[in-house]
VMD Tcl script that draws the C-alpha trace (Angstrom):
set ca {
  {0.27 14.78 1.16}
  {-1.29 16.36 -1.89}
  {-4.94 17.39 -1.73}
  {-6.57 17.44 -5.11}
  {-9.96 17.80 -6.62}
  {-10.41 15.13 -9.25}
  {-9.86 16.25 -12.84}
  {-10.20 14.53 -16.17}
  {-12.38 11.41 -16.18}
  {-12.68 11.52 -12.39}
  {-14.09 15.04 -12.46}
  {-17.44 13.95 -13.79}
  {-19.84 14.38 -10.92}
  {-21.69 11.25 -9.92}
  {-25.46 11.77 -9.98}
  {-27.44 10.69 -6.95}
  {-29.59 7.59 -7.31}
  {-32.80 9.54 -7.81}
  {-33.10 10.77 -11.42}
  {-35.36 13.63 -10.27}
  {-32.67 15.09 -8.05}
  {-30.34 17.60 -9.70}
  {-27.65 17.47 -6.99}
  {-24.31 15.78 -7.51}
  {-21.76 14.14 -5.22}
  {-18.16 15.34 -5.26}
  {-15.37 14.40 -2.92}
  {-11.89 15.64 -2.23}
  {-9.08 13.22 -2.94}
  {-5.89 13.10 -0.88}
  {-3.06 11.69 -3.00}
  {-0.08 10.51 -0.93}
  {3.30 11.66 -2.21}
  {5.62 8.90 -3.40}
  {8.75 8.00 -1.44}
  {11.82 6.66 -3.22}
  {13.66 5.85 0.05}
  {13.14 2.08 -0.22}
  {14.16 2.02 -3.90}
  {17.27 4.14 -3.31}
  {18.26 2.11 -0.24}
  {17.93 -1.17 -2.15}
  {19.92 0.09 -5.14}
  {22.61 1.47 -2.79}
  {22.87 -1.84 -0.94}
  {23.02 -3.65 -4.27}
  {25.88 -1.38 -5.34}
  {27.73 -1.81 -2.05}
  {27.40 -5.59 -2.01}
  {27.66 -6.07 -5.76}
  {31.18 -4.77 -6.35}
  {34.48 -6.52 -5.76}
  {35.95 -5.46 -2.43}
  {32.46 -5.20 -0.93}
  {31.76 -6.41 2.60}
  {31.19 -9.81 0.98}
  {34.80 -10.64 0.17}
  {34.06 -13.18 -2.55}
  {33.30 -11.85 -6.06}
  {30.65 -14.54 -6.53}
  {29.07 -13.72 -3.15}
  {29.09 -10.03 -3.99}
  {27.44 -10.66 -7.35}
  {24.84 -13.06 -5.92}
  {23.85 -10.57 -3.19}
  {24.30 -7.33 -5.11}
  {22.46 -8.02 -8.35}
  {19.14 -9.12 -6.77}
  {19.20 -6.13 -4.39}
  {19.85 -3.71 -7.24}
  {17.13 -5.31 -9.40}
  {14.70 -5.20 -6.48}
  {15.53 -1.50 -6.03}
  {14.81 -0.81 -9.71}
  {11.51 -2.69 -9.47}
  {10.53 -0.67 -6.37}
  {11.50 2.57 -8.17}
  {9.20 1.55 -11.04}
  {6.34 0.82 -8.59}
  {6.96 4.14 -6.80}
  {6.75 5.98 -10.11}
  {3.64 4.24 -11.43}
  {1.43 3.77 -8.33}
  {-0.23 6.09 -5.79}
  {-2.24 5.67 -2.61}
  {-5.28 7.85 -2.10}
  {-7.76 8.73 0.62}
  {-11.22 9.99 -0.32}
  {-14.30 10.58 1.82}
  {-14.85 6.92 2.62}
  {-12.01 4.73 1.35}
  {-8.30 4.09 0.92}
  {-7.19 3.02 -2.56}
  {-4.25 1.92 -4.66}
  {-4.37 3.62 -8.06}
  {-2.09 4.33 -11.00}
  {-0.10 7.57 -10.93}
  {-2.65 9.13 -13.32}
  {-5.31 8.26 -10.67}
  {-6.96 5.61 -12.85}
  {-7.88 2.18 -11.47}
  {-5.27 -0.54 -11.10}
  {-7.97 -3.10 -11.88}
  {-8.61 -6.19 -9.79}
  {-6.39 -7.22 -6.90}
  {-4.10 -9.94 -8.27}
  {-4.29 -12.07 -5.10}
  {-7.92 -12.00 -3.94}
  {-9.76 -10.13 -6.70}
  {-11.91 -7.03 -6.32}
  {-10.94 -3.39 -6.69}
  {-7.94 -2.10 -4.75}
  {-10.24 0.19 -2.77}
  {-11.05 -0.42 0.90}
  {-13.64 1.32 3.12}
  {-12.19 2.87 6.30}
  {-14.94 1.30 8.41}
  {-13.73 -2.16 7.27}
  {-10.16 -1.68 8.62}
  {-9.29 -3.76 11.68}
  {-5.58 -2.88 11.91}
  {-2.61 -1.22 10.19}
  {1.11 -0.93 10.95}
  {4.57 -0.35 9.47}
  {7.36 -2.97 9.41}
  {9.93 -3.23 10.80}
  {8.97 0.15 12.31}
  {7.39 3.49 11.43}
  {10.80 5.18 11.59}
  {12.37 2.56 9.26}
  {9.49 1.41 7.05}
  {9.99 -1.30 4.49}
  {6.44 -2.68 4.43}
  {3.07 -1.12 5.13}
  {0.44 -3.51 6.48}
  {-3.30 -3.31 6.89}
  {-6.05 -5.79 7.60}
  {-9.68 -5.38 6.53}
  {-12.99 -7.23 6.49}
  {-14.31 -5.91 3.16}
  {-12.78 -8.79 1.16}
  {-15.06 -11.86 1.17}
  {-14.30 -14.02 4.20}
  {-13.42 -17.08 2.12}
  {-10.32 -15.16 0.93}
  {-9.01 -14.14 4.38}
  {-6.68 -17.11 4.77}
  {-4.94 -16.62 1.41}
  {-1.17 -16.16 1.77}
  {-0.13 -14.59 5.08}
  {-3.77 -14.49 6.16}
  {-3.56 -18.13 7.22}
  {-1.14 -17.27 10.03}
  {-2.65 -13.82 10.74}
  {-6.10 -15.37 11.26}
  {-4.97 -18.49 13.11}
  {-6.59 -19.43 16.43}
  {-3.33 -18.48 18.16}
  {-3.20 -15.02 16.52}
  {-6.85 -14.33 17.39}
  {-6.22 -15.52 20.99}
  {-3.33 -13.02 21.15}
  {-5.60 -10.11 20.21}
  {-5.58 -10.14 16.41}
  {-8.83 -9.35 14.62}
  {-9.87 -11.62 11.73}
  {-9.69 -10.17 8.23}
  {-7.82 -10.00 4.91}
  {-4.13 -9.12 5.26}
  {-2.46 -6.68 2.84}
  {1.24 -5.80 2.63}
  {2.80 -3.32 0.26}
  {6.30 -1.84 0.03}
  {6.75 1.57 1.63}
  {6.64 3.41 -1.71}
  {4.66 6.34 -0.31}
  {5.24 8.93 2.40}
  {4.66 6.82 5.53}
  {3.94 9.81 7.80}
  {1.18 10.91 5.39}
  {-0.20 7.36 5.22}
  {-0.31 7.15 9.01}
  {-1.97 10.56 9.20}
  {-4.56 9.49 6.62}
  {-5.33 6.29 8.52}
  {-5.73 8.27 11.75}
  {-7.79 11.14 10.28}
  {-10.20 8.68 8.66}
  {-10.62 6.58 11.82}
  {-9.04 3.38 10.54}
  {-8.95 0.85 13.38}
  {-5.56 0.10 14.93}
  {-4.77 -2.58 17.48}
}
mol new
graphics top color blue
foreach p $ca { graphics top sphere $p radius 0.5 }
foreach p [lrange $ca 0 end-1] q [lrange $ca 1 end] { graphics top cylinder $p $q radius 0.2 }
display resetview
């Protein structure tokens, strides 16, 4: 976990709404360290399965399994290098490594910035000790988007009956320090089922 005070374009203090007030608002920004574990693991599996004599005895089978795993690992390494997760005073965000905006969410639109008070759950899959995906669910996204993609199942009557809270589902690869993410969620009071 890296604690920073915004610099560059983010350093400009934001004036309060009242033009007669000379005060400014500044907030600390916690930038979560990247983790290359998922990328390295994927590339290693791609190398193991993608060579003749691998656990997949057939050369074709080794190539078919190894190449996609290695390419996936390279893609995850790129994402790990270019993206960061941050915690500020009131929200969790996905930003570029230079801390600039990533723009609109490609699936449901809107900034990739979510208020802590809008979280209804978070978790790590398959487990916190072996994270591949980080999951969170929030109610900030407009409700008409909640059933997009995996939200349809996550917000089904059966899921709600089993204790799930309705909201927009988000998954992202574990490209950041998971212990620091968990700590950030806990420190900022993000809801957890």
